[in-house]
N, CA, C and O atoms as CSV, one atom per row, in Angstrom:
chain,resi,resn,atom,element,x,y,z
A,1,UNK,N,N,0.874,-1.180,0.001
A,1,UNK,CA,C,0.004,0.006,-0.002
A,1,UNK,C,C,0.909,1.235,-0.019
A,1,UNK,O,O,1.873,1.315,0.742
A,2,UNK,N,N,0.597,2.177,-0.879
A,2,UNK,CA,C,1.288,3.452,-0.949
A,2,UNK,C,C,0.292,4.567,-0.704
A,2,UNK,O,O,-0.806,4.575,-1.261
A,3,UNK,N,N,0.686,5.494,0.125
A,3,UNK,CA,C,-0.154,6.642,0.447
A,3,UNK,C,C,0.689,7.910,0.387
A,3,UNK,O,O,1.836,7.920,0.832
A,4,UNK,N,N,0.124,8.965,-0.159
A,4,UNK,CA,C,0.802,10.271,-0.138
A,4,UNK,C,C,-0.224,11.353,0.195
A,4,UNK,O,O,-1.384,11.287,-0.212
A,5,UNK,N,N,0.235,12.334,0.936
A,5,UNK,CA,C,-0.586,13.486,1.333
A,5,UNK,C,C,0.130,14.732,0.867
A,5,UNK,O,O,1.310,14.907,1.169
A,6,UNK,N,N,-0.547,15.603,0.141
A,6,UNK,CA,C,0.035,16.887,-0.314
A,6,UNK,C,C,-0.929,17.991,0.073
A,6,UNK,O,O,-2.111,17.768,0.334
A,7,UNK,N,N,-0.362,19.208,0.099
A,7,UNK,CA,C,-1.174,20.363,0.510
A,7,UNK,C,C,-0.672,21.597,-0.176
A,7,UNK,O,O,0.510,21.687,-0.505
A,8,UNK,N,N,-1.551,22.560,-0.401
A,8,UNK,CA,C,-1.189,23.896,-0.931
A,8,UNK,C,C,-2.300,24.875,-0.611
A,8,UNK,O,O,-3.331,24.501,-0.052
A,9,UNK,N,N,-2.091,26.094,-0.957
A,9,UNK,CA,C,-3.117,27.128,-0.665
A,9,UNK,C,C,-3.125,28.165,-1.746
A,9,UNK,O,O,-2.157,28.354,-2.483
A,10,UNK,N,N,-4.268,28.841,-1.817
A,10,UNK,CA,C,-4.426,30.000,-2.688
A,10,UNK,C,C,-4.892,31.163,-1.827
A,10,UNK,O,O,-5.879,31.080,-1.096
A,11,UNK,N,N,-4.142,32.249,-1.946
A,11,UNK,CA,C,-4.417,33.438,-1.148
A,11,UNK,C,C,-5.105,34.465,-2.042
A,11,UNK,O,O,-4.769,34.607,-3.217
A,12,UNK,N,N,-6.057,35.167,-1.476
A,12,UNK,CA,C,-6.907,36.067,-2.246
A,12,UNK,C,C,-7.410,37.219,-1.392
A,12,UNK,O,O,-7.106,37.286,-0.201
A,13,UNK,N,N,-8.152,38.099,-1.969
A,13,UNK,CA,C,-8.788,39.195,-1.220
A,13,UNK,C,C,-9.930,38.625,-0.399
A,13,UNK,O,O,-10.495,37.584,-0.733
A,14,UNK,N,N,-10.255,39.313,0.665
A,14,UNK,CA,C,-11.355,38.879,1.552
A,14,UNK,C,C,-12.676,38.796,0.783
A,14,UNK,O,O,-13.484,37.903,1.038
A,15,UNK,N,N,-12.902,39.727,-0.162
A,15,UNK,CA,C,-14.130,39.728,-0.912
A,15,UNK,C,C,-14.255,38.469,-1.804
A,15,UNK,O,O,-15.353,37.947,-1.998
A,16,UNK,N,N,-13.163,38.013,-2.318
A,16,UNK,CA,C,-13.165,36.820,-3.177
A,16,UNK,C,C,-13.431,35.588,-2.306
A,16,UNK,O,O,-14.215,34.715,-2.679
A,17,UNK,N,N,-12.784,35.524,-1.162
A,17,UNK,CA,C,-13.049,34.402,-0.259
A,17,UNK,C,C,-14.506,34.390,0.161
A,17,UNK,O,O,-15.102,33.320,0.287
A,18,UNK,N,N,-15.087,35.549,0.379
A,18,UNK,CA,C,-16.526,35.622,0.761
A,18,UNK,C,C,-17.398,35.061,-0.362
A,18,UNK,O,O,-18.383,34.378,-0.081
A,19,UNK,N,N,-17.065,35.328,-1.609
A,19,UNK,CA,C,-17.818,34.766,-2.725
A,19,UNK,C,C,-17.826,33.243,-2.700
A,19,UNK,O,O,-18.846,32.602,-2.952
A,20,UNK,N,N,-16.641,32.674,-2.383
A,20,UNK,CA,C,-16.531,31.196,-2.296
A,20,UNK,C,C,-17.334,30.698,-1.100
A,20,UNK,O,O,-18.125,29.765,-1.241
A,21,UNK,N,N,-17.151,31.292,0.060
A,21,UNK,CA,C,-17.802,30.840,1.292
A,21,UNK,C,C,-19.313,30.924,1.217
A,21,UNK,O,O,-20.018,30.065,1.748
A,22,UNK,N,N,-19.801,31.946,0.565
A,22,UNK,CA,C,-21.262,32.207,0.486
A,22,UNK,C,C,-21.905,31.609,-0.756
A,22,UNK,O,O,-23.114,31.734,-0.952
A,23,UNK,N,N,-21.097,30.955,-1.601
A,23,UNK,CA,C,-21.634,30.298,-2.814
A,23,UNK,C,C,-22.101,31.296,-3.878
A,23,UNK,O,O,-22.992,30.996,-4.673
A,24,UNK,N,N,-21.494,32.479,-3.883
A,24,UNK,CA,C,-21.945,33.521,-4.845
A,24,UNK,C,C,-21.028,33.716,-6.029
A,24,UNK,O,O,-21.184,34.694,-6.760
A,25,UNK,N,N,-20.063,32.813,-6.254
A,25,UNK,CA,C,-19.198,32.950,-7.405
A,25,UNK,C,C,-19.987,32.764,-8.689
A,25,UNK,O,O,-20.874,31.914,-8.765
A,26,UNK,N,N,-19.666,33.552,-9.686
A,26,UNK,CA,C,-20.381,33.545,-10.930
A,26,UNK,C,C,-20.452,32.182,-11.635
A,26,UNK,O,O,-21.443,31.877,-12.298
A,27,UNK,N,N,-19.407,31.373,-11.489
A,27,UNK,CA,C,-19.370,30.081,-12.182
A,27,UNK,C,C,-19.951,28.939,-11.339
A,27,UNK,O,O,-19.954,27.794,-11.790
A,28,UNK,N,N,-20.441,29.226,-10.127
A,28,UNK,CA,C,-21.105,28.201,-9.329
A,28,UNK,C,C,-20.327,27.755,-8.106
A,28,UNK,O,O,-19.558,28.523,-7.528
A,29,UNK,N,N,-20.535,26.507,-7.721
A,29,UNK,CA,C,-19.960,25.916,-6.494
A,29,UNK,C,C,-18.475,25.697,-6.652
A,29,UNK,O,O,-18.048,24.657,-7.154
A,30,UNK,N,N,-17.668,26.685,-6.221
A,30,UNK,CA,C,-16.270,26.656,-6.455
A,30,UNK,C,C,-15.575,25.404,-5.872
A,30,UNK,O,O,-14.864,24.685,-6.573
A,31,UNK,N,N,-15.800,25.179,-4.602
A,31,UNK,CA,C,-15.137,24.049,-3.934
A,31,UNK,C,C,-15.609,22.703,-4.435
A,31,UNK,O,O,-14.813,21.768,-4.516
A,32,UNK,N,N,-16.883,22.574,-4.775
A,32,UNK,CA,C,-17.392,21.329,-5.335
A,32,UNK,C,C,-16.727,21.010,-6.685
A,32,UNK,O,O,-16.287,19.886,-6.926
A,33,UNK,N,N,-16.669,21.992,-7.524
A,33,UNK,CA,C,-16.013,21.781,-8.820
A,33,UNK,C,C,-14.511,21.523,-8.649
A,33,UNK,O,O,-13.942,20.657,-9.313
A,34,UNK,N,N,-13.877,22.292,-7.742
A,34,UNK,CA,C,-12.427,22.107,-7.519
A,34,UNK,C,C,-12.148,20.719,-6.979
A,34,UNK,O,O,-11.121,20.129,-7.315
A,35,UNK,N,N,-13.029,20.182,-6.153
A,35,UNK,CA,C,-12.818,18.803,-5.598
A,35,UNK,C,C,-12.817,17.775,-6.745
A,35,UNK,O,O,-11.945,16.908,-6.802
A,36,UNK,N,N,-13.788,17.877,-7.644
A,36,UNK,CA,C,-13.870,16.962,-8.780
A,36,UNK,C,C,-12.636,17.141,-9.662
A,36,UNK,O,O,-12.055,16.154,-10.114
A,37,UNK,N,N,-12.229,18.387,-9.914
A,37,UNK,CA,C,-11.063,18.634,-10.782
A,37,UNK,C,C,-9.811,18.038,-10.139
A,37,UNK,O,O,-8.971,17.466,-10.834
A,38,UNK,N,N,-9.682,18.166,-8.822
A,38,UNK,CA,C,-8.519,17.636,-8.121
A,38,UNK,C,C,-8.443,16.112,-8.267
A,38,UNK,O,O,-7.378,15.543,-8.509
A,39,UNK,N,N,-9.611,15.469,-8.111
A,39,UNK,CA,C,-9.664,13.998,-8.256
A,39,UNK,C,C,-9.299,13.604,-9.661
A,39,UNK,O,O,-8.533,12.662,-9.861
A,40,UNK,N,N,-9.843,14.318,-10.659
A,40,UNK,CA,C,-9.503,14.065,-12.042
A,40,UNK,C,C,-8.001,14.275,-12.310
A,40,UNK,O,O,-7.362,13.505,-13.027
A,41,UNK,N,N,-7.473,15.338,-11.711
A,41,UNK,CA,C,-6.036,15.595,-11.846
A,41,UNK,C,C,-5.157,14.445,-11.348
A,41,UNK,O,O,-4.184,14.059,-11.995
A,42,UNK,N,N,-5.527,13.911,-10.184
A,42,UNK,CA,C,-4.779,12.792,-9.635
A,42,UNK,C,C,-4.841,11.598,-10.593
A,42,UNK,O,O,-3.826,10.946,-10.842
A,43,UNK,N,N,-6.024,11.315,-11.126
A,43,UNK,CA,C,-6.186,10.167,-12.034
A,43,UNK,C,C,-5.537,10.355,-13.380
A,43,UNK,O,O,-5.271,9.374,-14.074
A,44,UNK,N,N,-5.267,11.607,-13.779
A,44,UNK,CA,C,-4.669,11.889,-15.098
A,44,UNK,C,C,-3.207,12.320,-15.015
A,44,UNK,O,O,-2.640,12.818,-15.989
A,45,UNK,N,N,-2.598,12.123,-13.835
A,45,UNK,CA,C,-1.210,12.603,-13.672
A,45,UNK,C,C,-0.265,12.089,-14.735
A,45,UNK,O,O,0.559,12.839,-15.258
A,46,UNK,N,N,-0.385,10.803,-15.057
A,46,UNK,CA,C,0.547,10.222,-16.064
A,46,UNK,C,C,0.362,10.851,-17.468
A,46,UNK,O,O,1.256,10.745,-18.308
A,47,UNK,N,N,-0.774,11.496,-17.720
A,47,UNK,CA,C,-0.996,12.173,-18.984
A,47,UNK,C,C,-0.337,13.555,-18.987
A,47,UNK,O,O,-0.093,14.123,-20.051
A,48,UNK,N,N,-0.045,14.101,-17.786
A,48,UNK,CA,C,0.461,15.447,-17.636
A,48,UNK,C,C,1.971,15.509,-17.398
A,48,UNK,O,O,2.647,16.428,-17.860
A,49,UNK,N,N,2.487,14.516,-16.669
A,49,UNK,CA,C,3.879,14.519,-16.228
A,49,UNK,C,C,4.657,13.462,-17.024
A,49,UNK,O,O,4.395,12.270,-16.863
A,50,UNK,N,N,5.594,13.862,-17.868
A,50,UNK,CA,C,6.360,12.867,-18.655
A,50,UNK,C,C,7.040,11.869,-17.751
A,50,UNK,O,O,7.557,12.230,-16.694
A,51,UNK,N,N,7.041,10.618,-18.161
A,51,UNK,CA,C,7.701,9.509,-17.480
A,51,UNK,C,C,7.027,9.085,-16.195
A,51,UNK,O,O,7.568,8.248,-15.474
A,52,UNK,N,N,5.876,9.627,-15.886
A,52,UNK,CA,C,5.125,9.276,-14.669
A,52,UNK,C,C,4.238,8.067,-15.063
A,52,UNK,O,O,3.504,8.107,-16.050
A,53,UNK,N,N,4.338,6.995,-14.252
A,53,UNK,CA,C,3.600,5.767,-14.580
A,53,UNK,C,C,2.096,5.938,-14.346
A,53,UNK,O,O,1.691,6.571,-13.371
A,54,UNK,N,N,1.252,5.370,-15.249
A,54,UNK,CA,C,-0.166,5.348,-14.952
A,54,UNK,C,C,-0.463,4.363,-13.842
A,54,UNK,O,O,0.007,3.225,-13.867
A,55,UNK,N,N,-1.235,4.798,-12.875
A,55,UNK,CA,C,-1.527,3.983,-11.688
A,55,UNK,C,C,-2.993,3.788,-11.476
A,55,UNK,O,O,-3.801,4.670,-11.769
A,56,UNK,N,N,-3.343,2.619,-10.960
A,56,UNK,CA,C,-4.725,2.376,-10.519
A,56,UNK,C,C,-4.841,2.875,-9.102
A,56,UNK,O,O,-4.310,2.263,-8.175
A,57,UNK,N,N,-5.539,3.994,-8.926
A,57,UNK,CA,C,-5.675,4.573,-7.598
A,57,UNK,C,C,-6.850,3.975,-6.839
A,57,UNK,O,O,-7.946,3.842,-7.383
A,58,UNK,N,N,-6.614,3.609,-5.563
A,58,UNK,CA,C,-7.681,3.015,-4.766
A,58,UNK,C,C,-8.411,4.090,-3.904
A,58,UNK,O,O,-9.506,3.852,-3.395
A,59,UNK,N,N,-7.765,5.281,-3.759
A,59,UNK,CA,C,-8.421,6.339,-2.977
A,59,UNK,C,C,-7.842,7.689,-3.410
A,59,UNK,O,O,-6.632,7.859,-3.557
A,60,UNK,N,N,-8.747,8.625,-3.605
A,60,UNK,CA,C,-8.354,10.055,-3.754
A,60,UNK,C,C,-9.331,10.846,-2.918
A,60,UNK,O,O,-10.519,10.905,-3.235
A,61,UNK,N,N,-8.846,11.454,-1.852
A,61,UNK,CA,C,-9.676,12.294,-0.961
A,61,UNK,C,C,-9.154,13.699,-0.993
A,61,UNK,O,O,-7.958,13.924,-0.809
A,62,UNK,N,N,-10.036,14.659,-1.226
A,62,UNK,CA,C,-9.630,16.038,-1.321
A,62,UNK,C,C,-10.471,16.876,-0.301
A,62,UNK,O,O,-11.699,16.795,-0.265
A,63,UNK,N,N,-9.766,17.660,0.498
A,63,UNK,CA,C,-10.405,18.494,1.482
A,63,UNK,C,C,-10.008,19.975,1.286
A,63,UNK,O,O,-8.869,20.269,0.925
A,64,UNK,N,N,-10.928,20.875,1.521
A,64,UNK,CA,C,-10.633,22.299,1.437
A,64,UNK,C,C,-10.968,22.929,2.796
A,64,UNK,O,O,-11.946,22.569,3.451
A,65,UNK,N,N,-10.117,23.885,3.192
A,65,UNK,CA,C,-10.366,24.609,4.415
A,65,UNK,C,C,-10.265,26.099,4.114
A,65,UNK,O,O,-9.296,26.557,3.509
A,66,UNK,N,N,-11.271,26.846,4.541
A,66,UNK,CA,C,-11.272,28.314,4.352
A,66,UNK,C,C,-10.584,28.942,5.560
A,66,UNK,O,O,-10.919,28.631,6.703
A,67,UNK,N,N,-9.649,29.800,5.310
A,67,UNK,CA,C,-8.969,30.549,6.375
A,67,UNK,C,C,-9.275,32.028,6.209
A,67,UNK,O,O,-8.657,32.726,5.405
A,68,UNK,N,N,-10.253,32.490,6.997
A,68,UNK,CA,C,-10.691,33.894,6.862
A,68,UNK,C,C,-9.657,34.882,7.428
A,68,UNK,O,O,-9.668,36.064,7.082
A,69,UNK,N,N,-8.775,34.393,8.290
A,69,UNK,CA,C,-7.754,35.287,8.824
A,69,UNK,C,C,-6.712,35.610,7.781
A,69,UNK,O,O,-6.284,36.757,7.658
A,70,UNK,N,N,-6.291,34.583,7.012
A,70,UNK,CA,C,-5.271,34.751,5.965
A,70,UNK,C,C,-5.873,35.030,4.588
A,70,UNK,O,O,-5.132,35.260,3.632
A,71,UNK,N,N,-7.191,35.014,4.469
A,71,UNK,CA,C,-7.898,35.115,3.199
A,71,UNK,C,C,-7.358,34.090,2.201
A,71,UNK,O,O,-6.886,34.426,1.115
A,72,UNK,N,N,-7.448,32.832,2.617
A,72,UNK,CA,C,-6.871,31.751,1.806
A,72,UNK,C,C,-7.756,30.513,1.847
A,72,UNK,O,O,-8.569,30.348,2.756
A,73,UNK,N,N,-7.590,29.655,0.862
A,73,UNK,CA,C,-8.211,28.352,0.841
A,73,UNK,C,C,-7.076,27.343,0.799
A,73,UNK,O,O,-6.210,27.424,-0.072
A,74,UNK,N,N,-7.066,26.401,1.718
A,74,UNK,CA,C,-6.072,25.320,1.719
A,74,UNK,C,C,-6.701,24.092,1.100
A,74,UNK,O,O,-7.847,23.748,1.388
A,75,UNK,N,N,-5.939,23.437,0.248
A,75,UNK,CA,C,-6.362,22.181,-0.378
A,75,UNK,C,C,-5.420,21.083,0.096
A,75,UNK,O,O,-4.200,21.230,0.037
A,76,UNK,N,N,-5.995,19.987,0.565
A,76,UNK,CA,C,-5.207,18.848,0.985
A,76,UNK,C,C,-5.733,17.592,0.237
A,76,UNK,O,O,-6.935,17.326,0.212
A,77,UNK,N,N,-4.817,16.852,-0.353
A,77,UNK,CA,C,-5.168,15.644,-1.102
A,77,UNK,C,C,-4.454,14.442,-0.491
A,77,UNK,O,O,-3.261,14.491,-0.189
A,78,UNK,N,N,-5.216,13.362,-0.319
A,78,UNK,CA,C,-4.658,12.085,0.119
A,78,UNK,C,C,-4.944,11.059,-0.988
A,78,UNK,O,O,-6.088,10.844,-1.388
A,79,UNK,N,N,-3.878,10.449,-1.453
A,79,UNK,CA,C,-3.994,9.518,-2.578
A,79,UNK,C,C,-3.399,8.181,-2.142
A,79,UNK,O,O,-2.371,8.139,-1.466
A,80,UNK,N,N,-4.073,7.063,-2.545
A,80,UNK,CA,C,-3.609,5.740,-2.148
A,80,UNK,C,C,-3.693,4.791,-3.367
A,80,UNK,O,O,-4.562,4.912,-4.230
A,81,UNK,N,N,-2.741,3.846,-3.382
A,81,UNK,CA,C,-2.732,2.780,-4.373
A,81,UNK,C,C,-2.105,1.544,-3.738
A,81,UNK,O,O,-1.461,1.636,-2.693
A,82,UNK,N,N,-2.288,0.417,-4.354
A,82,UNK,CA,C,-1.533,-0.783,-4.001
A,82,UNK,C,C,-0.722,-1.140,-5.245
A,82,UNK,O,O,-1.279,-1.503,-6.281
A,83,UNK,N,N,0.605,-1.029,-5.124
A,83,UNK,CA,C,1.406,-1.259,-6.278
A,83,UNK,C,C,2.872,-1.008,-6.014
A,83,UNK,O,O,3.265,-0.737,-4.880
A,84,UNK,N,N,3.697,-1.096,-7.068
A,84,UNK,CA,C,5.161,-0.974,-6.911
A,84,UNK,C,C,5.708,0.443,-6.932
A,84,UNK,O,O,6.918,0.612,-6.780
A,85,UNK,N,N,4.897,1.456,-7.109
A,85,UNK,CA,C,5.394,2.806,-7.153
A,85,UNK,C,C,4.527,3.752,-6.331
A,85,UNK,O,O,3.337,3.498,-6.143
A,86,UNK,N,N,5.103,4.817,-5.849
A,86,UNK,CA,C,4.416,5.728,-4.977
A,86,UNK,C,C,3.483,6.659,-5.675
A,86,UNK,O,O,3.452,6.722,-6.904
A,87,UNK,N,N,2.694,7.409,-4.874
A,87,UNK,CA,C,1.649,8.252,-5.437
A,87,UNK,C,C,1.872,9.734,-5.056
A,87,UNK,O,O,0.925,10.518,-4.993
A,88,UNK,N,N,3.142,10.096,-4.804
A,88,UNK,CA,C,3.459,11.500,-4.470
A,88,UNK,C,C,3.035,12.445,-5.599
A,88,UNK,O,O,2.429,13.483,-5.335
A,89,UNK,N,N,3.348,12.096,-6.858
A,89,UNK,CA,C,3.014,12.971,-7.960
A,89,UNK,C,C,1.537,13.130,-8.134
A,89,UNK,O,O,1.073,14.212,-8.496
A,90,UNK,N,N,0.778,12.087,-7.889
A,90,UNK,CA,C,-0.680,12.166,-7.971
A,90,UNK,C,C,-1.248,13.081,-6.916
A,90,UNK,O,O,-2.160,13.858,-7.197
A,91,UNK,N,N,-0.727,13.006,-5.705
A,91,UNK,CA,C,-1.215,13.897,-4.654
A,91,UNK,C,C,-0.862,15.377,-4.935
A,91,UNK,O,O,-1.694,16.267,-4.756
A,92,UNK,N,N,0.352,15.610,-5.366
A,92,UNK,CA,C,0.758,16.954,-5.720
A,92,UNK,C,C,-0.026,17.514,-6.880
A,92,UNK,O,O,-0.419,18.680,-6.857
A,93,UNK,N,N,-0.266,16.688,-7.919
A,93,UNK,CA,C,-1.045,17.126,-9.025
A,93,UNK,C,C,-2.481,17.428,-8.650
A,93,UNK,O,O,-3.052,18.402,-9.142
A,94,UNK,N,N,-3.069,16.629,-7.803
A,94,UNK,CA,C,-4.429,16.849,-7.300
A,94,UNK,C,C,-4.504,18.227,-6.672
A,94,UNK,O,O,-5.419,18.993,-6.972
A,95,UNK,N,N,-3.550,18.557,-5.801
A,95,UNK,CA,C,-3.575,19.845,-5.102
A,95,UNK,C,C,-3.460,20.976,-6.154
A,95,UNK,O,O,-4.238,21.929,-6.113
A,96,UNK,N,N,-2.519,20.880,-7.071
A,96,UNK,CA,C,-2.343,21.962,-8.038
A,96,UNK,C,C,-3.567,22.142,-8.888
A,96,UNK,O,O,-3.988,23.275,-9.120
A,97,UNK,N,N,-4.153,21.070,-9.360
A,97,UNK,CA,C,-5.357,21.178,-10.220
A,97,UNK,C,C,-6.523,21.760,-9.424
A,97,UNK,O,O,-7.277,22.588,-9.936
A,98,UNK,N,N,-6.665,21.336,-8.201
A,98,UNK,CA,C,-7.733,21.869,-7.359
A,98,UNK,C,C,-7.602,23.376,-7.173
A,98,UNK,O,O,-8.583,24.112,-7.275
A,99,UNK,N,N,-6.367,23.830,-6.897
A,99,UNK,CA,C,-6.120,25.269,-6.686
A,99,UNK,C,C,-6.237,26.050,-7.997
A,99,UNK,O,O,-6.738,27.174,-8.006
A,100,UNK,N,N,-5.784,25.469,-9.081
A,100,UNK,CA,C,-5.966,26.168,-10.370
A,100,UNK,C,C,-7.436,26.271,-10.746
A,100,UNK,O,O,-7.825,27.244,-11.390
A,101,UNK,N,N,-8.265,25.306,-10.368
A,101,UNK,CA,C,-9.683,25.413,-10.617
A,101,UNK,C,C,-10.305,26.532,-9.821
A,101,UNK,O,O,-11.155,27.259,-10.336
A,102,UNK,N,N,-9.901,26.685,-8.576
A,102,UNK,CA,C,-10.401,27.794,-7.754
A,102,UNK,C,C,-10.005,29.103,-8.453
A,102,UNK,O,O,-10.832,30.008,-8.569
A,103,UNK,N,N,-8.772,29.214,-8.911
A,103,UNK,CA,C,-8.342,30.440,-9.638
A,103,UNK,C,C,-9.265,30.655,-10.822
A,103,UNK,O,O,-9.806,31.746,-11.001
A,104,UNK,N,N,-9.449,29.620,-11.631
A,104,UNK,CA,C,-10.230,29.737,-12.841
A,104,UNK,C,C,-11.660,30.206,-12.556
A,104,UNK,O,O,-12.200,31.051,-13.271
A,105,UNK,N,N,-12.262,29.650,-11.509
A,105,UNK,CA,C,-13.655,29.978,-11.198
A,105,UNK,C,C,-13.840,31.303,-10.563
A,105,UNK,O,O,-14.958,31.814,-10.492
A,106,UNK,N,N,-12.688,31.920,-10.061
A,106,UNK,CA,C,-12.815,33.215,-9.355
A,106,UNK,C,C,-12.035,34.313,-10.068
A,106,UNK,O,O,-12.000,35.442,-9.578
A,107,UNK,N,N,-11.413,34.027,-11.198
A,107,UNK,CA,C,-10.558,35.042,-11.844
A,107,UNK,C,C,-11.359,36.264,-12.307
A,107,UNK,O,O,-10.782,37.342,-12.450
A,108,UNK,N,N,-12.657,36.132,-12.543
A,108,UNK,CA,C,-13.469,37.308,-12.895
A,108,UNK,C,C,-13.536,38.304,-11.726
A,108,UNK,O,O,-13.613,39.515,-11.931
A,109,UNK,N,N,-13.507,37.786,-10.540
A,109,UNK,CA,C,-13.567,38.650,-9.349
A,109,UNK,C,C,-12.183,39.181,-8.953
A,109,UNK,O,O,-12.061,40.282,-8.417
A,110,UNK,N,N,-11.138,38.374,-9.228
A,110,UNK,CA,C,-9.803,38.789,-8.836
A,110,UNK,C,C,-8.766,38.009,-9.638
A,110,UNK,O,O,-8.786,36.781,-9.707
A,111,UNK,N,N,-7.868,38.769,-10.234
A,111,UNK,CA,C,-6.793,38.119,-11.035
A,111,UNK,C,C,-5.515,37.977,-10.231
A,111,UNK,O,O,-4.610,37.268,-10.670
A,112,UNK,N,N,-5.396,38.605,-9.092
A,112,UNK,CA,C,-4.131,38.599,-8.296
A,112,UNK,C,C,-4.022,37.491,-7.253
A,112,UNK,O,O,-3.165,37.561,-6.371
A,113,UNK,N,N,-4.844,36.506,-7.336
A,113,UNK,CA,C,-4.732,35.393,-6.390
A,113,UNK,C,C,-3.377,34.702,-6.558
A,113,UNK,O,O,-2.838,34.650,-7.663
A,114,UNK,N,N,-2.824,34.168,-5.454
A,114,UNK,CA,C,-1.524,33.543,-5.476
A,114,UNK,C,C,-1.611,32.125,-4.939
A,114,UNK,O,O,-2.069,31.885,-3.821
A,115,UNK,N,N,-1.156,31.189,-5.773
A,115,UNK,CA,C,-1.066,29.798,-5.360
A,115,UNK,C,C,0.294,29.627,-4.724
A,115,UNK,O,O,1.307,30.024,-5.299
A,116,UNK,N,N,0.325,29.032,-3.529
A,116,UNK,CA,C,1.578,28.975,-2.766
A,116,UNK,C,C,1.664,27.754,-1.877
A,116,UNK,O,O,0.664,27.072,-1.651
A,117,UNK,N,N,2.841,27.480,-1.377
A,117,UNK,CA,C,3.108,26.465,-0.366
A,117,UNK,C,C,2.650,25.063,-0.772
A,117,UNK,O,O,2.240,24.285,0.090
A,118,UNK,N,N,2.709,24.728,-2.042
A,118,UNK,CA,C,2.355,23.362,-2.477
A,118,UNK,C,C,3.527,22.481,-2.127
A,118,UNK,O,O,4.665,22.745,-2.516
A,119,UNK,N,N,3.230,21.404,-1.369
A,119,UNK,CA,C,4.293,20.493,-0.939
A,119,UNK,C,C,3.752,19.160,-0.510
A,119,UNK,O,O,2.574,19.025,-0.178
A,120,UNK,N,N,4.620,18.179,-0.521
A,120,UNK,CA,C,4.324,16.870,0.005
A,120,UNK,C,C,4.382,16.937,1.523
A,120,UNK,O,O,5.359,17.441,2.077
A,121,UNK,N,N,3.357,16.440,2.206
A,121,UNK,CA,C,3.323,16.424,3.650
A,121,UNK,C,C,3.768,15.037,4.228
A,121,UNK,O,O,4.391,14.947,5.286
A,122,UNK,N,N,3.412,13.984,3.476
A,122,UNK,CA,C,3.671,12.669,4.024
A,122,UNK,C,C,3.610,11.641,2.905
A,122,UNK,O,O,2.850,11.811,1.951
A,123,UNK,N,N,4.411,10.563,3.009
A,123,UNK,CA,C,4.301,9.447,2.150
A,123,UNK,C,C,4.528,8.174,2.948
A,123,UNK,O,O,5.335,8.163,3.878
A,124,UNK,N,N,3.842,7.124,2.605
A,124,UNK,CA,C,3.974,5.839,3.284
A,124,UNK,C,C,4.127,4.742,2.258
A,124,UNK,O,O,3.531,4.793,1.182
A,125,UNK,N,N,4.930,3.749,2.597
A,125,UNK,CA,C,5.130,2.582,1.747
A,125,UNK,C,C,6.343,2.682,0.912
A,125,UNK,O,O,6.941,3.752,0.796
A,126,UNK,N,N,6.729,1.576,0.316
A,126,UNK,CA,C,7.864,1.543,-0.593
A,126,UNK,C,C,9.180,1.352,0.123
A,126,UNK,O,O,9.222,1.190,1.343
A,127,UNK,N,N,10.280,1.372,-0.661
A,127,UNK,CA,C,11.603,1.159,-0.130
A,127,UNK,C,C,12.033,2.200,0.917
A,127,UNK,O,O,12.742,1.899,1.878
A,128,UNK,N,N,11.571,3.431,0.683
A,128,UNK,CA,C,11.998,4.473,1.638
A,128,UNK,C,C,11.113,4.538,2.884
A,128,UNK,O,O,11.362,5.337,3.787
A,129,UNK,N,N,10.079,3.693,2.928
A,129,UNK,CA,C,9.233,3.605,4.140
A,129,UNK,C,C,8.375,4.830,4.309
A,129,UNK,O,O,7.831,5.375,3.348
A,130,UNK,N,N,8.264,5.256,5.563
A,130,UNK,CA,C,7.403,6.367,5.949
A,130,UNK,C,C,8.246,7.633,6.013
A,130,UNK,O,O,9.314,7.642,6.624
A,131,UNK,N,N,7.759,8.719,5.373
A,131,UNK,CA,C,8.399,10.009,5.391
A,131,UNK,C,C,7.322,11.037,5.737
A,131,UNK,O,O,6.185,10.950,5.273
A,132,UNK,N,N,7.707,12.014,6.563
A,132,UNK,CA,C,6.793,13.076,6.948
A,132,UNK,C,C,7.553,14.401,6.958
A,132,UNK,O,O,8.681,14.470,7.448
A,133,UNK,N,N,6.947,15.431,6.426
A,133,UNK,CA,C,7.539,16.777,6.421
A,133,UNK,C,C,7.668,17.278,7.818
A,133,UNK,O,O,6.829,17.001,8.675
A,134,UNK,N,N,8.728,18.024,8.053
A,134,UNK,CA,C,8.886,18.600,9.407
A,134,UNK,C,C,8.323,19.981,9.495
A,134,UNK,O,O,8.375,20.602,10.557
């Protein structure tokens, strides 16, 4: 079993975050669409990243957290498979695609949003065993 957890965030103006939180974005349910996009991104990673193996994923879970203090949305993806290679790239891709979808759905309200702090938080399984970011 291989598991990877990645996270990132998108920082924006308070008014843009309010559109997301209140469901008033012009393109619809921002976080719902971003969740589906992130899952699709994880599943299509091998189509996007050269030399990345296509994997049968057994789990892709995507969570979003609104941070009204920092005017940001955090995206966390947990990806799992049973196989000979890890799923770090799938978790990182899921986060990036989820955050890019938030940008796309809110760019009419704000073009200056910043995607930041995308990183691997944890991986389990394989030759290197368990690794966790400090």
